[in-house]
N, C-alpha and C positions, 0 to 999 in steps of 0.2 A: 710238177704236183706238190703242194702245201698245205698245209694249215693258215688260216688267217689269225693270226694273233692279237692286233690290234687294228681299231675301224674308229680311231678316236678324231681323224684329220680329214677336210673334206676333199672327196673323191679320190681318196686315195688310203690304202690300207699296207698292214707290216705281213708279209705271208713266210711264213719259218717253213723251209724246204730241208727235209732229213731224209738222210743218207747212211746205208751199209759199206763203209769201205774194210778194207784189211790193216790190220797193225801190220806196221813194219818190218816188226822184231819178230812177234810171236803168230801173226797170220789168223789171230781171233779177230772176226768180225765186231767191229765199234762201229758205235752210231756217231754221226758228226753231221750239225744243221749250222743253215745259214739262212739270216733275216733278209729280207729284197725289201722295198716299196716299189708298189706293183698300183699302175692305175686303175679306177674302178669304171667308168664309164657310164655306160646303163645296163650292167650288170647289177644287182642285186645281192648283197653278200653283208655276212654279218661274222662278228667274230666266233671264232670254232670253225666255222663252216671250211671244209676238202675243197679247196679250188686249182683249178691247170691255170700254168700263168703261162705267156708267150713276149717272145720278146720284141720289142718297139723301137723307132729311132728315140732321142733323150728328151721326155718333158721336162727334167729342170736335172741339177746336179746328181741325184741320186735315184731319181727315179726313171728306168731303163724296160720295165715290164710292163704286161697290163695284163688283168683277171680275164681270161677268155670265157672260161665256165666254169658255173659251181657244181662239183661233183657230188659233194653229202651236204 
């Protein structure tokens, strides 16, 4: 589950996935995020939408995810 931060490519979006992990020394939970290139397919999604992504066989060098559904 992540937020679409860019939809400027053809049939591809950039999805930022944020998770909370404990700091290795202090134990306080901090936010860590990672960006994934995801294939759009037939799903209609815009920048700012919250989407769910699922793994697929590689479509290109960096694209290994697909937008499965739009949550918000």
